[in-house]
DOKE-247416 format. One line per field, with one value per residue (C-alpha): residue number from 1; x, y, z. Coordinates in pm, whole numbers. Each point is the difference from the previous one (the first is absolute). Example, Ala and Ser with C-alpha at 12.3 -4.5 7.8 and 13.67 -1.06 7.14 Angstrom:
2
num c(1 / 2) $
px c(1230 / 137) $
py c(-450 / 344) $
pz c(780 / -66) $
//
This chain:
720
num c(1 / 2 / 3 / 4 / 5 / 6 / 7 / 8 / 9 / 10 / 11 / 12 / 13 / 14 / 15 / 16 / 17 / 18 / 19 / 20 / 21 / 22 / 23 / 24 / 25 / 26 / 27 / 28 / 29 / 30 / 31 / 32 / 33 / 34 / 35 / 36 / 37 / 38 / 39 / 40 / 41 / 42 / 43 / 44 / 45 / 46 / 47 / 48 / 49 / 50 / 51 / 52 / 53 / 54 / 55 / 56 / 57 / 58 / 59 / 60 / 61 / 62 / 63 / 64 / 65 / 66 / 67 / 68 / 69 / 70 / 71 / 72 / 73 / 74 / 75 / 76 / 77 / 78 / 79 / 80 / 81 / 82 / 83 / 84 / 85 / 86 / 87 / 88 / 89 / 90 / 91 / 92 / 93 / 94 / 95 / 96 / 97 / 98 / 99 / 100 / 101 / 102 / 103 / 104 / 105 / 106 / 107 / 108 / 109 / 110 / 111 / 112 / 113 / 114 / 115 / 116 / 117 / 118 / 119 / 120 / 121 / 122 / 123 / 124 / 125 / 126 / 127 / 128 / 129 / 130 / 131 / 132 / 133 / 134 / 135 / 136 / 137 / 138 / 139 / 140 / 141 / 142 / 143 / 144 / 145 / 146 / 147 / 148 / 149 / 150 / 151 / 152 / 153 / 154 / 155 / 156 / 157 / 158 / 159 / 160 / 161 / 162 / 163 / 164 / 165 / 166 / 167 / 168 / 169 / 170 / 171 / 172 / 173 / 174 / 175 / 176 / 177 / 178 / 179 / 180 / 181 / 182 / 183 / 184 / 185 / 186 / 187 / 188 / 189 / 190 / 191 / 192 / 193 / 194 / 195 / 196 / 197 / 198 / 199 / 200 / 201 / 202 / 203 / 204 / 205 / 206 / 207 / 208 / 209 / 210 / 211 / 212 / 213 / 214 / 215 / 216 / 217 / 218 / 219 / 220 / 221 / 222 / 223 / 224 / 225 / 226 / 227 / 228 / 229 / 230 / 231 / 232 / 233 / 234 / 235 / 236 / 237 / 238 / 239 / 240 / 241 / 242 / 243 / 244 / 245 / 246 / 247 / 248 / 249 / 250 / 251 / 252 / 253 / 254 / 255 / 256 / 257 / 258 / 259 / 260 / 261 / 262 / 263 / 264 / 265 / 266 / 267 / 268 / 269 / 270 / 271 / 272 / 273 / 274 / 275 / 276 / 277 / 278 / 279 / 280 / 281 / 282 / 283 / 284 / 285 / 286 / 287 / 288 / 289 / 290 / 291 / 292 / 293 / 294 / 295 / 296 / 297 / 298 / 299 / 300 / 301 / 302 / 303 / 304 / 305 / 306 / 307 / 308 / 309 / 310 / 311 / 312 / 313 / 314 / 315 / 316 / 317 / 318 / 319 / 320 / 321 / 322 / 323 / 324 / 325 / 326 / 327 / 328 / 329 / 330 / 331 / 332 / 333 / 334 / 335 / 336 / 337 / 338 / 339 / 340 / 341 / 342 / 343 / 344 / 345 / 346 / 347 / 348 / 349 / 350 / 351 / 352 / 353 / 354 / 355 / 356 / 357 / 358 / 359 / 360 / 361 / 362 / 363 / 364 / 365 / 366 / 367 / 368 / 369 / 370 / 371 / 372 / 373 / 374 / 375 / 376 / 377 / 378 / 379 / 380 / 381 / 382 / 383 / 384 / 385 / 386 / 387 / 388 / 389 / 390 / 391 / 392 / 393 / 394 / 395 / 396 / 397 / 398 / 399 / 400 / 401 / 402 / 403 / 404 / 405 / 406 / 407 / 408 / 409 / 410 / 411 / 412 / 413 / 414 / 415 / 416 / 417 / 418 / 419 / 420 / 421 / 422 / 423 / 424 / 425 / 426 / 427 / 428 / 429 / 430 / 431 / 432 / 433 / 434 / 435 / 436 / 437 / 438 / 439 / 440 / 441 / 442 / 443 / 444 / 445 / 446 / 447 / 448 / 449 / 450 / 451 / 452 / 453 / 454 / 455 / 456 / 457 / 458 / 459 / 460 / 461 / 462 / 463 / 464 / 465 / 466 / 467 / 468 / 469 / 470 / 471 / 472 / 473 / 474 / 475 / 476 / 477 / 478 / 479 / 480 / 481 / 482 / 483 / 484 / 485 / 486 / 487 / 488 / 489 / 490 / 491 / 492 / 493 / 494 / 495 / 496 / 497 / 498 / 499 / 500 / 501 / 502 / 503 / 504 / 505 / 506 / 507 / 508 / 509 / 510 / 511 / 512 / 513 / 514 / 515 / 516 / 517 / 518 / 519 / 520 / 521 / 522 / 523 / 524 / 525 / 526 / 527 / 528 / 529 / 530 / 531 / 532 / 533 / 534 / 535 / 536 / 537 / 538 / 539 / 540 / 541 / 542 / 543 / 544 / 545 / 546 / 547 / 548 / 549 / 550 / 551 / 552 / 553 / 554 / 555 / 556 / 557 / 558 / 559 / 560 / 561 / 562 / 563 / 564 / 565 / 566 / 567 / 568 / 569 / 570 / 571 / 572 / 573 / 574 / 575 / 576 / 577 / 578 / 579 / 580 / 581 / 582 / 583 / 584 / 585 / 586 / 587 / 588 / 589 / 590 / 591 / 592 / 593 / 594 / 595 / 596 / 597 / 598 / 599 / 600 / 601 / 602 / 603 / 604 / 605 / 606 / 607 / 608 / 609 / 610 / 611 / 612 / 613 / 614 / 615 / 616 / 617 / 618 / 619 / 620 / 621 / 622 / 623 / 624 / 625 / 626 / 627 / 628 / 629 / 630 / 631 / 632 / 633 / 634 / 635 / 636 / 637 / 638 / 639 / 640 / 641 / 642 / 643 / 644 / 645 / 646 / 647 / 648 / 649 / 650 / 651 / 652 / 653 / 654 / 655 / 656 / 657 / 658 / 659 / 660 / 661 / 662 / 663 / 664 / 665 / 666 / 667 / 668 / 669 / 670 / 671 / 672 / 673 / 674 / 675 / 676 / 677 / 678 / 679 / 680 / 681 / 682 / 683 / 684 / 685 / 686 / 687 / 688 / 689 / 690 / 691 / 692 / 693 / 694 / 695 / 696 / 697 / 698 / 699 / 700 / 701 / 702 / 703 / 704 / 705 / 706 / 707 / 708 / 709 / 710 / 711 / 712 / 713 / 714 / 715 / 716 / 717 / 718 / 719 / 720) $
px c(-6335 / 108 / 253 / 281 / 195 / 351 / 279 / 146 / 380 / 205 / 133 / 350 / -45 / -215 / 285 / 260 / -191 / -39 / 355 / 114 / -230 / 142 / 361 / -65 / -152 / 224 / -311 / 164 / -315 / -221 / 273 / 40 / -387 / 33 / 299 / -224 / -272 / 271 / 120 / -364 / -54 / 330 / 124 / 322 / 230 / -99 / 270 / -267 / -131 / 311 / 251 / -220 / -44 / 374 / 31 / -271 / 169 / 340 / -131 / -140 / 347 / -124 / 274 / -74 / -349 / 124 / 251 / -266 / -236 / 297 / 67 / -355 / 38 / 47 / 111 / 208 / 45 / 257 / -253 / -37 / 379 / 24 / -269 / 191 / 352 / -95 / -189 / 307 / 221 / -204 / -2 / 377 / 242 / 245 / -272 / -225 / 278 / 105 / -345 / -2 / 324 / -135 / -321 / 185 / 248 / -301 / -170 / 306 / 34 / -364 / 5 / 69 / -266 / -290 / 111 / -21 / 296 / 112 / -93 / 72 / -224 / 175 / 341 / -107 / -99 / 318 / 246 / -213 / 74 / 374 / 149 / -170 / 148 / 219 / 234 / 172 / -240 / 234 / 29 / -379 / -42 / 237 / -156 / -342 / 153 / 135 / -338 / -198 / 215 / -58 / -365 / 0 / -121 / 331 / -184 / -278 / -3 / -135 / 258 / 277 / -109 / -8 / 351 / 133 / -147 / 122 / 359 / -7 / -129 / 286 / 241 / 84 / -66 / 229 / -195 / -327 / 128 / 81 / -364 / -131 / 203 / -116 / -379 / -190 / -263 / 5 / -268 / -10 / 67 / 317 / 135 / -87 / 173 / 314 / 20 / -82 / 268 / 256 / -130 / 15 / 379 / 52 / 86 / -170 / 174 / -118 / -350 / -17 / 133 / -278 / -261 / 143 / -17 / -366 / -86 / 213 / -181 / -328 / -128 / -350 / 136 / 40 / -200 / 28 / 193 / 269 / 33 / 31 / 256 / 242 / -39 / 106 / 312 / 110 / 166 / 301 / 61 / 128 / -320 / -188 / -16 / -149 / -251 / -120 / -43 / -224 / -181 / -83 / -109 / -241 / -141 / -45 / -153 / -238 / 143 / 114 / -355 / 36 / 98 / 268 / 186 / -9 / 150 / 256 / 105 / 24 / 196 / 227 / 77 / 64 / 252 / 173 / 36 / -219 / -222 / -155 / -135 / -125 / -181 / -155 / -108 / -152 / -190 / -151 / -117 / -379 / -55 / 266 / 0 / 221 / 248 / 37 / 76 / 245 / 184 / 62 / 80 / 245 / 152 / 75 / 134 / 237 / 124 / 94 / -265 / -147 / -171 / -210 / -75 / -140 / -194 / -153 / -98 / -174 / -200 / -81 / -161 / -182 / -145 / -156 / 196 / 87 / 377 / 114 / 287 / 221 / -86 / 98 / 336 / 91 / -107 / 216 / 293 / -48 / -13 / 320 / 199 / -93 / 20 / -355 / -79 / -329 / -142 / 115 / -188 / -310 / 25 / 69 / -341 / -171 / 109 / -96 / -347 / -10 / 111 / 336 / 234 / 59 / 111 / 378 / 91 / -210 / 168 / 363 / -63 / -118 / 314 / 218 / -179 / 41 / 346 / 101 / -185 / 216 / -298 / 198 / -213 / -322 / 164 / 89 / -346 / -134 / 274 / -88 / -385 / 50 / 266 / 10 / 311 / 1 / 357 / -119 / -142 / 312 / 222 / -203 / 24 / 371 / 69 / -215 / 212 / 319 / -123 / -90 / 340 / -142 / 268 / 3 / -375 / 51 / 256 / -222 / -295 / 215 / 109 / -376 / -58 / 269 / -141 / -351 / 159 / -102 / 224 / 141 / 37 / 257 / -158 / -10 / 369 / 93 / -201 / 177 / 341 / -83 / -73 / 349 / 156 / -162 / 98 / 354 / -80 / 257 / -54 / -370 / 53 / 236 / -277 / -256 / 241 / 29 / -380 / 5 / 217 / -207 / -321 / 155 / -44 / 227 / 206 / -242 / -152 / -115 / 187 / 339 / -30 / -93 / 260 / 288 / -136 / -28 / 379 / 110 / -181 / 132 / 346 / 53 / 95 / 162 / -303 / -221 / 219 / -14 / -381 / -17 / 218 / -184 / -352 / -96 / -168 / 32 / -252 / 91 / -98 / 273 / 271 / -118 / 21 / 352 / 121 / -159 / 161 / 351 / -51 / -122 / 297 / 259 / 61 / -88 / 209 / -127 / -358 / 74 / 166 / -314 / -211 / 218 / -47 / -377 / -9 / 220 / -251 / -280 / -198 / -163 / 65 / -277 / 2 / 140 / 295 / 91 / -40 / 244 / 238 / 4 / 31 / 305 / 152 / -78 / 186 / 290 / 24 / -57 / -155 / 58 / -106 / -314 / -103 / 37 / -231 / -254 / -16 / -8 / -312 / -219 / 170 / 48 / -262 / -272 / -10 / -144 / 233 / -169 / 86 / 231 / 218 / 9 / 89 / 288 / 146 / -22 / 179 / 252 / 89 / -8 / 236 / 238 / -16 / -175 / -249 / -64 / -81 / -214 / -202 / -40 / -116 / -261 / -130 / -35 / -218 / -385 / -81 / -168 / 343 / 116 / -22 / 211 / 256 / 69 / 20 / 287 / 177 / -5 / 164 / 267 / 57 / 51 / 269 / 196 / -70 / -171 / -197 / -152 / -133 / -118 / -193 / -157 / -94 / -138 / -216 / -143 / -103 / -165 / -200 / -115 / -132 / 250 / -94 / 353 / 146 / 354 / -53 / -88 / 281 / 268 / -128 / 16 / 341 / 117 / -143 / 178 / 329 / -69 / -82 / -337 / -190 / -319 / -36 / 69 / -294 / -216 / 66 / -72 / -330 / -82 / 67 / -237 / -264 / 29 / -47 / 341 / 173 / 349 / -24 / 222 / 282 / -60 / 228 / -22 / 216 / -77 / 197 / -84 / -325 / -113 / -57 / 145 / -152 / 142 / -156 / 167 / -63 / -164 / 96 / -253 / 255 / 24 / 381 / 21 / 229 / 258 / -10 / 59 / 283 / 173 / -50 / 174 / 262 / 80 / -26 / 262 / 236 / -22 / 47 / 312 / 125 / 10 / -343 / -143 / -359 / -66 / -314 / -209 / -260 / -172 / -61 / -116 / -354 / -242 / 2 / 381) $
py c(-11390 / 277 / 254 / 23 / 343 / -16 / 33 / 345 / 45 / -50 / 337 / -91 / -34 / 310 / 193 / -152 / 114 / 353 / 32 / -96 / 256 / 277 / -110 / 27 / 365 / 95 / 100 / 55 / 166 / -288 / -247 / 152 / -45 / -364 / -44 / 104 / -262 / -258 / 72 / -5 / -351 / -137 / -80 / 218 / -280 / -238 / 2 / -33 / 357 / 131 / -42 / 181 / 281 / 38 / -6 / 276 / 241 / -78 / 83 / 340 / 62 / 7 / -234 / 92 / -144 / -283 / -106 / 27 / -231 / -234 / -26 / -91 / -316 / -295 / -255 / 187 / -181 / 79 / 221 / 215 / 56 / 71 / 260 / 217 / -84 / 97 / 301 / 162 / -132 / 174 / 336 / -9 / 220 / -84 / -1 / -240 / -213 / -29 / -91 / -282 / -149 / 18 / -183 / -264 / -79 / -35 / -232 / -225 / -4 / -106 / -243 / -314 / 80 / 65 / -212 / 317 / 40 / 278 / -78 / 151 / 309 / 56 / 14 / 221 / 260 / -27 / 8 / 316 / 165 / -71 / 263 / 278 / -115 / 267 / -245 / -302 / -78 / -246 / -201 / -16 / -86 / -293 / -135 / 16 / -177 / -288 / -39 / 3 / -299 / -159 / 46 / -146 / 306 / 46 / -128 / 218 / 247 / 309 / -71 / -30 / 327 / 197 / -145 / 108 / 349 / 6 / -67 / 244 / 276 / -62 / 35 / -378 / -86 / -294 / -172 / 107 / -183 / -314 / -23 / 90 / -270 / -277 / 79 / -288 / 227 / 386 / 245 / 352 / 140 / -210 / 127 / 350 / -1 / -151 / 242 / 305 / -115 / 17 / 322 / 156 / -82 / 144 / -351 / 42 / -297 / -246 / 138 / -57 / -360 / -74 / 155 / -204 / -314 / 76 / 49 / -301 / -235 / 107 / 125 / 146 / 273 / 285 / 288 / 374 / -52 / -209 / 254 / 299 / -184 / -97 / 352 / 150 / -193 / 214 / 310 / 39 / 76 / -359 / -157 / 199 / -280 / -238 / 259 / 44 / -383 / 4 / 317 / -218 / -295 / 236 / 112 / -355 / -132 / 293 / 98 / 351 / 110 / -41 / 355 / -146 / -172 / 311 / 201 / -255 / 18 / 385 / -24 / -258 / 210 / 298 / -185 / -143 / 357 / -49 / 289 / 13 / -366 / 98 / 297 / -206 / -273 / 255 / 173 / -350 / -90 / -28 / 89 / 247 / 58 / 182 / -283 / 23 / 381 / -53 / -271 / 226 / 320 / -204 / -153 / 331 / 135 / -288 / 28 / 362 / 140 / 224 / 229 / -299 / -102 / 336 / 14 / -339 / 115 / 315 / -235 / -210 / 292 / 101 / -346 / 44 / -301 / 27 / -50 / -236 / 62 / -219 / 229 / 298 / -157 / -48 / 361 / 135 / -193 / 143 / 347 / -84 / -107 / 282 / 271 / 106 / 162 / 172 / -326 / -171 / 259 / -61 / -371 / 77 / 189 / -290 / -248 / 197 / 28 / -381 / -71 / -144 / 235 / -193 / -319 / -72 / -91 / 309 / 234 / -155 / 53 / 362 / 82 / -141 / 208 / 327 / -79 / -79 / 307 / 225 / 79 / -124 / 203 / -169 / -335 / 48 / 100 / -318 / -191 / 150 / -38 / -399 / -40 / -375 / -203 / -107 / -27 / 64 / 336 / 113 / -102 / 193 / 311 / -41 / -69 / 306 / 234 / -149 / 47 / 355 / 87 / 25 / -237 / 120 / -49 / -361 / -79 / 162 / -202 / -313 / 75 / 13 / -321 / -169 / 146 / -138 / -366 / -13 / -254 / 151 / -193 / 24 / 301 / 192 / -55 / 82 / 333 / 94 / -80 / 235 / 266 / -54 / 16 / 335 / 153 / -161 / -118 / -284 / -58 / -34 / -220 / -236 / -21 / -101 / -265 / -147 / -5 / -174 / -277 / -15 / -59 / -271 / 174 / -136 / 224 / -91 / 278 / 265 / 20 / -99 / 271 / 273 / -106 / 8 / 329 / 147 / -69 / 114 / 335 / 53 / -40 / -335 / -180 / -303 / -91 / 75 / -241 / -278 / 11 / 1 / -287 / -196 / 42 / -351 / 166 / 351 / 180 / 302 / 238 / -173 / 73 / 340 / 88 / -115 / 163 / 334 / -21 / -61 / 277 / 258 / -71 / 37 / -365 / 50 / -277 / -239 / 105 / -82 / -322 / -103 / 101 / -241 / -279 / 60 / -44 / -313 / -150 / 39 / 272 / 243 / 359 / 268 / 371 / 51 / -213 / 237 / 305 / -150 / -102 / 324 / 197 / -216 / 87 / 378 / -11 / -182 / 231 / -312 / 176 / -257 / -282 / 208 / 25 / -384 / -60 / 267 / -159 / -364 / 84 / 74 / -210 / -324 / 11 / 229 / 237 / 328 / 272 / 208 / 333 / -145 / -157 / 329 / 178 / -253 / 61 / 376 / -15 / -252 / 251 / 307 / -154 / -93 / 364 / -105 / 292 / 63 / -381 / 10 / 291 / -171 / -320 / 187 / 162 / -339 / -134 / 33 / 343 / -112 / -92 / 355 / 148 / -267 / -20 / 351 / 37 / -258 / 182 / 321 / -139 / -152 / 341 / 151 / -262 / 68 / 377 / -24 / 315 / 43 / -357 / 29 / 314 / -204 / -270 / 228 / 181 / -333 / -68 / 332 / -53 / -348 / 174 / -165 / 32 / -106 / 290 / -107 / 40 / 367 / 52 / -163 / 194 / 321 / -65 / -85 / 338 / 168 / -151 / 104 / 358 / -13 / 189 / 45 / -377 / -49 / 235 / -190 / -340 / 131 / 147 / -340 / -171 / 224 / -30 / -374 / -3 / -189 / 27 / -121 / -314 / 9 / -241 / -287 / -285 / -256 / -239 / -308 / -21 / -233 / -111 / 359 / 206 / 362 / 213 / 330 / 268 / 301 / 302 / -213 / 49 / -254 / -270 / -17 / 10 / 271 / 235 / -275 / -119 / 335 / 74 / -333 / 83 / 338 / -171 / -233 / 268 / 199 / -312 / -52 / 366 / 0 / -287 / 214 / -90 / 292 / -41 / 41 / 200 / -132 / 241 / -314 / -122 / 351 / 30 / 225 / 230 / 62) $
pz c(-253 / 248 / -125 / 261 / 46 / -145 / 252 / 40 / -89 / 319 / 164 / -77 / -375 / -6 / 180 / -225 / -315 / 151 / 87 / -351 / -140 / 240 / -76 / -371 / 22 / 291 / 197 / 337 / 170 / -97 / 94 / 360 / 43 / -112 / 226 / 303 / -117 / -17 / 349 / 144 / -161 / 150 / -361 / 12 / 126 / -285 / -283 / -268 / 114 / 173 / -298 / -262 / 280 / 39 / -371 / -34 / 242 / -158 / -346 / 129 / 155 / 354 / 141 / 362 / -44 / -203 / 281 / 275 / -214 / -61 / 384 / 59 / -202 / 249 / -256 / -268 / -321 / -283 / -173 / 331 / 0 / -369 / 5 / 245 / -122 / -362 / 111 / 163 / -296 / -263 / 178 / 18 / 178 / 295 / 271 / -185 / -113 / 366 / 92 / -272 / 150 / 350 / -97 / -210 / 303 / 220 / -254 / -29 / 381 / 39 / -282 / 202 / 264 / -249 / -297 / -223 / -217 / -244 / -371 / -320 / 58 / 324 / -154 / -301 / 248 / 209 / -302 / -131 / 342 / 24 / -228 / 222 / 328 / 158 / 164 / -146 / -298 / -152 / 316 / 34 / -355 / 17 / 304 / -160 / -321 / 217 / 196 / -332 / -116 / 351 / -26 / -366 / -172 / -209 / -319 / 32 / -296 / 199 / 272 / -267 / -162 / 311 / 97 / -345 / 49 / 365 / -107 / -294 / 223 / 237 / -285 / 0 / -351 / 5 / 275 / -173 / -308 / 191 / 126 / -346 / -175 / 273 / -45 / -138 / -110 / -86 / -76 / -143 / 348 / 18 / -341 / 82 / 336 / -140 / -287 / 212 / 239 / -264 / -137 / 344 / 2 / -339 / -121 / -337 / -174 / 270 / -20 / -382 / 50 / 255 / -238 / -297 / 215 / 75 / -354 / -108 / 228 / -137 / 338 / 25 / 215 / -260 / 132 / 65 / 305 / -156 / -273 / 226 / 224 / -293 / -150 / 327 / -5 / -324 / 141 / -220 / -365 / -65 / 81 / -270 / -248 / 258 / 108 / -363 / -21 / 300 / -133 / -313 / 217 / 194 / -323 / -134 / 319 / 20 / 346 / -127 / 48 / 368 / 126 / 242 / -285 / -213 / 284 / 62 / -369 / 2 / 336 / -164 / -309 / 219 / 224 / -297 / -143 / -305 / 59 / -365 / 45 / 364 / -149 / -305 / 255 / 217 / -282 / -95 / 345 / 3 / 366 / 133 / 369 / 249 / -12 / -384 / 27 / 287 / -184 / -315 / 221 / 223 / -329 / -149 / 347 / 48 / -347 / 35 / -224 / 272 / -261 / -142 / 363 / 95 / -329 / 48 / 363 / -152 / -241 / 290 / 171 / -301 / -38 / 356 / 120 / 363 / 75 / 266 / 247 / -230 / -298 / 210 / 90 / -355 / -87 / 294 / -114 / -358 / 169 / 186 / -303 / -210 / 277 / -61 / 329 / -135 / -106 / 311 / 210 / -202 / 62 / 366 / 3 / -165 / 254 / 283 / -145 / -52 / 360 / -84 / 171 / 309 / -158 / 51 / -369 / -125 / 247 / -84 / -368 / 66 / 216 / -276 / -268 / 198 / 76 / -370 / -110 / 234 / 231 / 307 / 236 / -127 / -2 / 387 / 77 / -149 / 195 / 322 / -42 / -3 / 271 / -77 / 59 / -370 / -133 / -359 / 116 / 184 / -286 / -245 / 226 / 59 / -359 / -88 / 227 / -174 / -351 / 67 / 160 / 356 / 122 / 361 / 35 / -129 / 267 / 266 / -116 / 5 / 354 / 108 / -174 / 190 / 325 / -99 / -30 / -369 / -191 / -323 / -322 / -272 / -182 / 320 / 72 / -354 / 28 / 333 / -155 / -300 / 245 / 169 / -334 / -103 / 342 / -22 / 357 / 24 / 379 / -45 / -299 / 191 / 286 / -271 / -130 / 346 / 11 / -332 / 144 / 321 / -183 / -212 / -339 / -274 / -238 / -280 / -219 / 110 / 358 / -164 / -264 / 261 / 244 / -255 / -142 / 355 / 82 / -350 / 26 / 343 / -121 / 166 / -313 / 140 / 201 / -304 / -215 / 270 / 15 / -384 / -37 / 269 / -173 / -141 / -300 / -141 / -240 / -206 / 297 / 216 / -267 / -43 / 377 / 15 / -310 / 111 / 334 / -170 / -250 / 256 / 228 / -269 / -95 / -361 / -136 / 243 / -94 / -375 / 87 / 186 / -307 / -204 / 261 / -3 / -372 / 24 / 251 / -241 / 186 / -244 / 89 / 21 / -50 / 357 / -58 / -291 / 227 / 243 / -277 / -184 / 339 / 78 / -346 / 80 / 323 / -158 / -307 / -237 / -291 / -274 / 239 / 85 / -350 / -47 / 303 / -128 / -336 / 137 / 206 / -310 / -250 / 200 / 286 / -176 / 293 / -98 / 145 / 270 / 131 / 260 / -269 / -208 / 331 / 64 / -348 / 16 / 348 / -146 / -294 / 239 / 240 / -289 / -118 / -313 / 28 / -355 / -52 / 295 / -142 / -342 / 189 / 198 / -314 / -155 / 290 / 53 / 114 / 325 / 142 / -46 / 354 / 158 / -261 / -50 / 380 / -6 / -292 / 180 / 290 / -236 / -157 / 346 / 86 / -326 / -6 / -349 / 68 / -352 / -20 / 365 / -85 / -298 / 229 / 270 / -255 / -111 / 350 / 28 / -326 / 147 / 326 / 245 / 355 / 119 / 203 / -74 / -362 / 38 / 259 / -226 / -313 / 190 / 112 / -361 / -120 / 310 / -125 / -358 / 119 / -136 / 271 / -192 / -36 / 367 / 81 / -256 / 141 / 342 / -120 / -161 / 318 / 189 / -265 / 14 / 373 / 39 / 327 / 86 / 200 / 323 / 14 / 251 / 133 / 278 / 192 / 217 / 327 / 282 / -161 / -18 / -309 / -12 / -263 / -125 / -238 / -142 / 220 / 272 / 353 / 153 / 100 / 385 / -20 / -275 / 184 / 79 / -359 / -141 / 252 / -104 / -371 / 67 / 195 / -290 / -267 / 187 / 24 / -368 / -88 / 249 / -213 / -316 / -157 / -207 / -121 / -363 / -98 / -269 / -177 / -140 / 358 / 120 / 131 / -172 / 315 / -30) $
//
């Protein structure tokens, strides 16, 4: 019997096998050689060979070559289209999403001609791409949904899951839930998509309900993705009990050993404010990675425990774990909150070495850190380096200027932002309004108010509070009260701003009435509230009422008095002439408040001509090393009145020894949208001669009317 040779495999089958091998290993160089051989044999138009070729280039992210191979296919089938559509969809981004929609529309247009229609895989790719569309993603998504139903793909579990995910990413969780409820079959991806959608919208209760539904139905979908999704929904202290239950379930199911689940548990405890549990869970993690450290550091930073956040970052460095950009953002935020400029600069050095400096969110956190640490010049350097039209970055810089008292610079930067066409947000407008408040710039404040109306911002917090505060501090109390009453909701900051404006403008009774109204509305006061209340009592001379409020602060609201409250009480007693009582009160308070309190008493002694007690208060200030020139000037003047020339010379000597210089007086006035500033002894104003001539003319007029100035030794300067 003759042995016949076995037939060799067909070239197409050989090419197909080799293409699969190249795709699996992403061997692009070998694939290109193989592509040349396919072209030489004339097989490039055969879908059996062409489709794997398109898929190969797509998997290697060479979409231009994939598109060329796709166009070479004479008779395209659904697989041909899906290879290219899903390749663009998986890469993501606006440009790739636009390409997906273009290909999909073309496929639908040509469907009747070649009898090739979209299937479940097509719609899965389309719905994945929709959220990244730059223009009208919702419209495109709804059209795709309608077509999926028209082509009979509505019951496909993969199509349904991608639809749920699409609607969730667009923020339409109600539409997502309708699709979810109508699905005849669900898989783990479906449950994760729905739970994640609720979590992204901070709808923790709904996320838990879906999770409980999955468990109750006995679904086989419990995995690490489900657990991490539901844990991400717990971002408030009220969810801590549910979070602990999921933690226990993770231990019971053995999924806590998955690093991602352990990290999610640490993050959950941090967001819920249970930092002890977060730290314990972190220590028990078997495989800590960068995300684990970042979760704990960020948790401490967000809870206000900046010291622990920085300590954990130090431990992370000692453990030789490389930080990510998210770790560094958390550390920078911790430095911001604690004013740790030195540590912040060290972090800045680290992120430069790691190559993160140019990333926008890193740069924004860095600008915010420098601004909050008082290093405004460094913050501005970081701001100018990026030159990005990012509103968060601009807001951080403007807010930094305001926080550090550089309000003119804040307004100038806001003007540049307007010229650049950058649309502000509520925090931007609130910061600019605070700048106007500090400068008592009513006209600019009104212009900003007009902008608030133009941009369509409501009087919600924080804009409402900033607006009412601006009007109140600028003396326009009717406008301030009008804005205050129009606010749909008010927090304690809103009430404080209005009370402060009333008190500072001489409406003490109205400020106290507002405080009583605030209590009746159920708003809990804070330490600033009592500063305003005690200040109002001081200006009204209401000593007994002031004591009632001072005691109420600690007895009823458990607020520990701060230096501001002690200062208000000393001022209240001093204004009322109860100087001895004020002295005894100061000596009963913590010693670290001494400088401020003795200064207030010294001023009170001057007003009531109590020279002996004034000398006592002044000497206390000298003992504490006061740097206030007014204290030395006033004490020297008191000793001059008492005829104690030796003490006068001693005070002058101490002033020189301490390097204290008398600050020149300064005042300013706004006229016709222009600020005119005047400093004592300064002749720099362009209309100085005319102003002095007018002052002399007015002085002559009042002297002619019989006015005689009274010379007060206590107001005399050291040089007199």
